[in-house]
Backbone as a chain_set.jsonl record, in Angstrom:
{"seq": "MLADARDGNPAIVLLASGSEVDLALGAYERLAAEGIAARVVSLPSMELFARQPQEYRDAVLPPAVPARLAVEAAAPQPWYRWIGDHGS", "coords": {"N": [[0.655, -0.931, -0.061], [0.742, 2.176, -1.086], [-0.64, 4.478, -0.047], [-3.002, 5.244, 1.923], [-6.773, 5.352, 3.322], [-7.468, 7.991, 5.901], [-8.206, 6.219, 8.265], [-8.278, 4.379, 7.87], [-9.84, 2.631, 6.227], [-11.033, 2.376, 3.256], [-13.136, 3.56, 0.589], [-12.442, 3.445, -1.719], [-10.172, 1.244, -4.013], [-7.328, 1.774, -5.698], [-5.647, 0.145, -8.002], [-2.37, -0.19, -9.141], [0.302, -0.486, -11.501], [4.102, 0.128, -12.387], [4.443, 2.727, -13.885], [1.839, 3.399, -14.137], [1.152, 4.176, -11.266], [2.115, 6.827, -10.556], [-0.144, 8.003, -11.592], [-2.307, 6.942, -9.899], [-1.611, 7.902, -7.649], [-2.054, 10.527, -8.062], [-4.954, 10.542, -8.543], [-5.518, 9.666, -6.059], [-4.912, 11.997, -4.214], [-6.907, 13.767, -5.428], [-9.032, 12.489, -4.967], [-9.203, 12.338, -1.92], [-9.207, 15.308, -1.659], [-11.679, 15.648, -2.037], [-13.181, 14.301, -0.393], [-13.501, 11.722, -0.345], [-12.47, 8.556, 0.716], [-10.031, 6.685, 0.016], [-7.185, 4.189, -1.288], [-4.315, 3.226, -2.043], [-2.791, 0.889, -4.129], [0.222, -0.5, -5.014], [0.976, -3.047, -7.147], [3.043, -4.73, -8.35], [3.721, -7.329, -9.017], [1.652, -9.57, -9.94], [1.808, -12.308, -9.516], [3.704, -13.077, -7.594], [1.874, -11.553, -5.558], [-0.287, -13.162, -5.504], [0.549, -15.146, -4.277], [0.796, -15.076, -2.178], [-0.268, -15.324, 1.646], [-3.86, -16.12, 2.145], [-4.886, -14.317, 4.409], [-3.227, -12.069, 4.545], [-3.477, -10.979, 1.491], [-6.081, -10.314, 1.755], [-6.256, -8.074, 3.653], [-4.808, -6.151, 2.173], [-6.256, -5.596, 0.091], [-9.117, -5.309, 0.953], [-12.351, -7.569, 1.146], [-14.57, -6.157, 1.422], [-14.681, -4.253, 0.546], [-15.441, -3.522, -2.861], [-15.621, -1.582, -4.469], [-13.223, -0.857, -6.759], [-10.417, -0.289, -8.642], [-8.144, -0.525, -11.654], [-5.744, 0.965, -12.78], [-3.982, 0.883, -15.846], [-2.09, 0.837, -18.724], [-1.148, -0.831, -20.452], [-1.849, -3.551, -21.199], [-5.373, -4.659, -19.98], [-5.955, -7.298, -18.862], [-5.003, -8.975, -17.009], [-6.074, -8.002, -14.903], [-8.665, -8.403, -14.125], [-8.832, -10.476, -11.835], [-8.004, -9.196, -9.575], [-9.234, -6.879, -9.407], [-12.616, -7.706, -9.327], [-15.555, -8.476, -9.585], [-16.838, -5.771, -9.24], [-15.131, -3.581, -10.181], [-13.143, -1.68, -12.009]], "CA": [[-0.045, 0.024, 0.061], [1.547, 3.303, -0.921], [-1.324, 5.59, 0.114], [-4.318, 4.788, 2.773], [-7.684, 6.299, 3.741], [-6.907, 8.033, 7.005], [-8.533, 5.818, 9.047], [-7.401, 2.571, 7.194], [-11.298, 2.407, 5.943], [-11.098, 3.17, 2.143], [-14.12, 3.312, 0.045], [-12.279, 2.279, -3.095], [-9.079, 0.853, -3.731], [-6.59, 1.758, -7.106], [-4.614, -0.646, -8.621], [-1.554, -0.124, -10.767], [2.034, -1.193, -11.371], [4.985, 0.411, -12.946], [4.328, 3.773, -14.696], [0.757, 4.299, -13.723], [1.318, 4.233, -10.159], [1.584, 7.921, -10.613], [-1.688, 8.358, -11.936], [-2.946, 6.573, -9.287], [-1.477, 8.781, -6.239], [-3.202, 11.831, -8.272], [-6.339, 10.56, -8.313], [-5.825, 9.489, -4.422], [-5.232, 12.952, -3.971], [-7.98, 14.506, -5.978], [-10.322, 12.023, -4.338], [-9.187, 12.998, -0.843], [-9.704, 16.69, -1.611], [-13.215, 15.684, -2.123], [-13.336, 13.938, 0.903], [-13.714, 10.291, -0.687], [-11.467, 7.709, 1.192], [-9.126, 5.582, -1.216], [-5.995, 3.136, -0.962], [-3.967, 2.974, -3.353], [-1.589, -0.278, -3.802], [1.243, -1.073, -6.203], [1.258, -4.59, -7.6], [4.264, -4.796, -9.591], [3.874, -8.7, -9.214], [0.661, -10.318, -9.375], [2.017, -13.814, -9.517], [4.105, -12.468, -6.263], [0.764, -11.349, -4.571], [-1.238, -14.141, -5.663], [1.121, -16.439, -3.694], [1.099, -14.566, -0.741], [-1.641, -15.837, 2.376], [-5.009, -14.945, 1.972], [-5.154, -12.974, 5.029], [-2.395, -10.828, 3.935], [-4.283, -10.313, 0.512], [-7.888, -9.675, 2.472], [-5.656, -7.0, 4.795], [-4.586, -5.359, 1.295], [-7.578, -5.896, -0.807], [-10.5, -5.845, 1.816], [-12.963, -7.962, 0.374], [-15.93, -5.544, 2.066], [-14.168, -2.925, -0.655], [-16.024, -4.044, -3.816], [-15.083, -0.648, -5.662], [-11.684, -1.065, -7.359], [-10.044, 0.548, -10.096], [-7.169, -0.949, -11.867], [-4.709, 2.011, -13.828], [-3.172, 0.283, -16.701], [-1.786, 1.95, -19.847], [-1.046, -1.183, -21.592], [-3.055, -4.82, -20.945], [-5.95, -4.843, -18.945], [-6.44, -8.928, -18.966], [-4.833, -9.721, -15.751], [-6.495, -7.04, -13.459], [-9.704, -8.898, -13.663], [-8.307, -10.784, -10.639], [-8.064, -8.533, -8.027], [-10.48, -5.828, -9.239], [-13.524, -8.754, -9.082], [-16.927, -7.662, -10.525], [-17.261, -4.372, -9.139], [-14.352, -2.682, -9.789], [-13.307, -1.341, -13.094]], "C": [[0.915, 1.374, 0.188], [0.641, 4.741, -0.118], [-2.684, 4.857, 1.147], [-5.076, 5.902, 2.976], [-7.003, 6.865, 5.517], [-7.146, 6.949, 8.286], [-8.483, 4.297, 8.567], [-9.119, 1.886, 6.662], [-11.436, 2.729, 4.587], [-12.454, 2.959, 1.445], [-14.084, 3.094, -1.339], [-10.52, 2.376, -3.071], [-8.708, 1.029, -5.428], [-5.559, 1.312, -7.098], [-3.766, -0.214, -9.31], [-0.036, -0.527, -10.424], [2.525, -0.617, -12.337], [4.712, 2.031, -13.049], [3.357, 4.605, -14.042], [0.839, 4.267, -12.481], [1.295, 5.812, -9.271], [0.322, 8.699, -10.508], [-2.532, 8.052, -10.62], [-2.885, 7.24, -7.937], [-2.133, 9.886, -6.946], [-4.029, 11.607, -7.856], [-6.582, 10.393, -6.942], [-6.008, 10.929, -3.997], [-6.389, 13.963, -4.093], [-9.206, 13.987, -5.295], [-10.311, 12.293, -2.559], [-9.536, 14.248, -0.679], [-11.227, 16.815, -1.727], [-13.961, 15.125, -1.478], [-13.906, 12.382, 0.544], [-12.44, 9.307, -0.225], [-10.793, 7.049, 0.094], [-8.006, 5.215, -0.792], [-5.491, 3.129, -2.25], [-2.585, 1.983, -3.275], [-1.089, -0.449, -5.294], [1.672, -2.534, -6.44], [1.854, -4.546, -8.913], [4.577, -6.61, -10.288], [2.647, -9.09, -8.797], [0.564, -11.403, -8.948], [2.688, -13.89, -8.12], [3.02, -12.498, -5.442], [-0.132, -12.505, -4.278], [-0.826, -15.222, -4.595], [1.453, -16.106, -2.128], [-0.566, -15.47, 0.179], [-2.577, -15.052, 2.108], [-5.177, -13.987, 3.383], [-4.521, -11.441, 5.0], [-3.129, -10.307, 3.059], [-5.49, -9.662, 0.754], [-7.128, -8.178, 3.235], [-5.355, -5.782, 3.018], [-5.706, -4.873, 0.643], [-8.673, -5.829, -0.186], [-11.747, -6.41, 0.671], [-14.589, -6.912, 0.572], [-15.591, -4.062, 1.238], [-14.554, -3.578, -1.963], [-15.419, -2.806, -4.845], [-13.474, -0.267, -5.731], [-11.628, -0.656, -8.514], [-8.517, 0.107, -10.323], [-6.852, 0.176, -12.861], [-3.812, 0.963, -14.472], [-3.384, 0.461, -18.524], [-1.825, 0.597, -20.966], [-2.201, -2.708, -21.791], [-3.649, -5.033, -19.809], [-6.324, -6.312, -18.175], [-6.167, -9.04, -17.429], [-5.13, -9.009, -14.655], [-7.783, -7.918, -13.078], [-9.708, -9.886, -12.046], [-8.638, -10.308, -9.61], [-9.009, -7.305, -8.17], [-12.109, -6.44, -8.901], [-14.598, -7.67, -9.968], [-17.285, -6.623, -10.235], [-16.674, -3.556, -9.861], [-14.605, -2.738, -11.837], [-11.675, -0.944, -13.949]], "O": [[1.628, 1.651, 1.152], [1.194, 5.768, 0.276], [-3.171, 3.796, 0.755], [-4.663, 7.06, 2.927], [-6.212, 6.18, 6.166], [-6.318, 6.88, 9.194], [-8.726, 3.278, 9.213], [-9.39, 0.693, 6.8], [-12.205, 3.689, 4.554], [-12.979, 1.924, 1.854], [-15.006, 2.742, -2.075], [-9.797, 3.157, -2.453], [-9.457, 0.61, -6.31], [-4.585, 1.724, -6.468], [-4.198, 0.297, -10.344], [0.533, -0.784, -9.363], [1.823, -0.576, -13.348], [4.838, 2.573, -11.951], [3.475, 5.737, -13.571], [-0.353, 4.569, -12.437], [0.859, 6.092, -8.154], [-0.1, 9.582, -9.761], [-3.396, 8.861, -10.282], [-3.839, 7.216, -7.16], [-3.035, 10.317, -6.228], [-4.343, 12.156, -6.8], [-7.631, 10.825, -6.463], [-7.074, 11.234, -3.462], [-6.77, 14.754, -3.229], [-10.196, 14.674, -5.042], [-11.387, 12.432, -1.978], [-10.162, 14.53, 0.342], [-11.875, 17.847, -1.552], [-15.182, 15.173, -1.625], [-14.796, 11.938, 1.27], [-11.419, 9.374, -0.909], [-11.489, 7.026, -0.922], [-7.597, 5.849, 0.181], [-6.106, 3.044, -3.312], [-1.592, 2.207, -2.583], [-1.716, -0.511, -6.352], [2.657, -3.046, -5.908], [1.424, -4.4, -10.058], [5.173, -7.038, -11.276], [2.346, -9.066, -7.603], [-0.336, -11.78, -8.197], [2.255, -14.788, -7.398], [3.009, -13.361, -4.564], [-0.618, -12.797, -3.186], [-1.623, -16.025, -4.111], [2.108, -16.681, -1.259], [-1.538, -15.987, -0.372], [-2.54, -13.842, 1.886], [-5.653, -12.862, 3.228], [-4.938, -10.309, 5.245], [-3.634, -9.226, 3.36], [-5.908, -8.676, 0.148], [-7.849, -7.181, 3.198], [-5.834, -4.648, 3.008], [-6.021, -3.685, 0.712], [-9.548, -6.41, -0.828], [-12.016, -5.836, -0.384], [-15.552, -7.071, -0.178], [-16.216, -3.01, 1.376], [-13.712, -4.441, -2.21], [-14.826, -3.094, -5.885], [-12.776, 0.402, -4.97], [-12.542, -0.62, -9.338], [-7.69, 0.286, -9.428], [-7.659, 0.356, -13.772], [-3.027, 0.273, -13.821], [-4.35, 0.295, -19.268], [-2.339, 0.725, -22.077], [-3.205, -2.707, -22.503], [-3.083, -5.432, -18.791], [-6.887, -6.377, -17.082], [-7.12, -9.192, -16.664], [-4.616, -9.234, -13.559], [-8.001, -8.166, -11.892], [-10.678, -9.839, -11.29], [-9.412, -10.787, -8.782], [-9.506, -6.775, -7.176], [-12.84, -5.697, -8.247], [-14.482, -6.64, -10.631], [-18.215, -6.216, -10.929], [-17.37, -2.669, -10.354], [-15.412, -3.271, -12.598], [-11.668, -0.565, -15.12]]}, "num_chains": 1, "name": "protein.A"}
């Protein structure tokens, strides 16, 4: 996690890797300015993240927060696993 909601309870999780991380951090700042609690997660290796214990993955991507947005400039296909049915 690169940035988190002040109370640790985000309304949305922004996921990015590589150069897109800066865009996600900018969106985090804009959301915070509008009073929207967000979390920014850098996920440079989806394979490594997938091998982590479920408890850790749930701490990073809380199941109670279905609003997720992946920021990707190239190939969006692998993100479906982490953004879920309610993400984009």
